[in-house]
C-alpha positions in Angstrom: -17.6 138.0 -49.5 -14.6 137.7 -47.2 -12.3 140.9 -46.7 -9.3 142.0 -48.7 -6.4 140.4 -47.0 -3.0 142.2 -47.7 -0.7 140.1 -49.9 2.9 140.9 -48.7 4.9 137.7 -49.5 4.3 134.6 -52.4 5.7 131.3 -51.2 7.3 133.0 -48.5 9.1 135.2 -50.9 8.9 139.1 -50.1 6.4 140.9 -53.2 8.3 143.5 -55.1 7.7 147.0 -55.2 4.7 147.2 -52.3 2.1 145.2 -52.1 -1.5 143.9 -53.4 -4.4 142.3 -51.6 -6.8 139.2 -52.0 -10.2 137.7 -51.1 -11.7 135.0 -51.2 -14.6 135.0 -53.9 -15.7 131.1 -53.4 -14.1 127.8 -52.8 -15.0 123.8 -52.5 -12.7 121.1 -51.1 -11.2 121.0 -54.8 -10.2 124.5 -54.9 -10.7 128.2 -54.2 -11.3 131.2 -56.1 -9.5 134.1 -55.6 -9.6 137.8 -56.5 -6.5 139.2 -56.7 -5.1 143.0 -57.1 -1.9 144.3 -57.6 -1.6 148.6 -57.7 0.7 149.5 -60.7 4.4 148.1 -60.4 4.0 145.8 -57.7 5.4 142.5 -58.9 5.7 138.8 -57.3 8.9 137.5 -57.3 9.8 134.6 -59.2 8.0 131.8 -58.2 6.5 128.1 -58.1 3.7 126.2 -56.6 2.0 122.7 -55.3 -1.1 123.8 -57.5 -2.6 124.8 -60.7 -3.6 128.2 -61.1 -5.8 129.7 -63.9 -5.6 133.1 -64.4 -8.6 135.8 -65.7 -7.3 139.6 -66.1 -11.0 141.6 -65.3 -9.0 144.7 -65.5 -5.5 146.3 -66.1 -2.3 145.0 -67.9 -0.2 142.8 -66.9 3.5 141.5 -67.5 5.4 138.0 -66.3 7.2 135.0 -67.3 5.8 131.1 -67.5 8.6 129.0 -67.7 11.1 132.1 -68.4 9.3 133.0 -71.4 7.6 136.5 -70.9 3.9 136.5 -70.9 2.0 139.5 -71.6 -2.0 139.6 -70.5 -4.6 142.7 -71.1 -8.2 142.4 -69.4 -10.0 139.8 -70.8 -7.2 137.3 -71.6 -5.9 134.0 -69.3 -3.2 132.0 -68.5 -2.5 128.8 -66.9 0.6 128.6 -63.9 0.7 124.8 -64.0 1.8 123.0 -60.6 5.8 123.3 -60.3 6.3 125.6 -63.0 8.4 128.9 -62.1 6.3 132.3 -63.1 6.3 135.6 -61.8 3.7 138.3 -62.9 3.9 142.6 -62.2 1.0 144.8 -63.1 1.9 147.1 -65.6 -1.2 149.1 -64.8 -3.3 148.5 -61.7 -4.8 145.6 -62.3 -7.4 142.8 -60.7 -7.6 139.3 -62.0 -9.3 136.3 -60.5 -7.2 133.0 -60.3 -8.7 129.5 -59.4 -6.2 127.4 -57.7 -6.7 123.4 -57.2 -6.3 121.8 -55.1 -7.1 124.5 -52.1 -3.9 126.4 -51.0 -6.2 128.8 -48.4 -7.5 127.2 -45.5 -10.9 125.8 -46.3 -11.9 127.1 -42.1 
């Protein structure tokens, strides 16, 4: 398993309220699976990706937006951030999720 990497920005925009961290859990030429954790109060700015992201919240509680609509997840729940759709994520409590990105956006080397 790879080491944790600080997550200080998303799509070139600074995180809000601190930083998260991530590590690669698996990858192929078709996608990458990340484990991501945010401390309580840390949030991403509203942003878009050029890939789909499937998010499974393993623990904690997050709120955010998806195409301008509010979204709330608790442990065991899933949301998909489709390619090109604005979204944001904020940890209400310390939270950890698995996020599958396809196509991969983390270098495969």
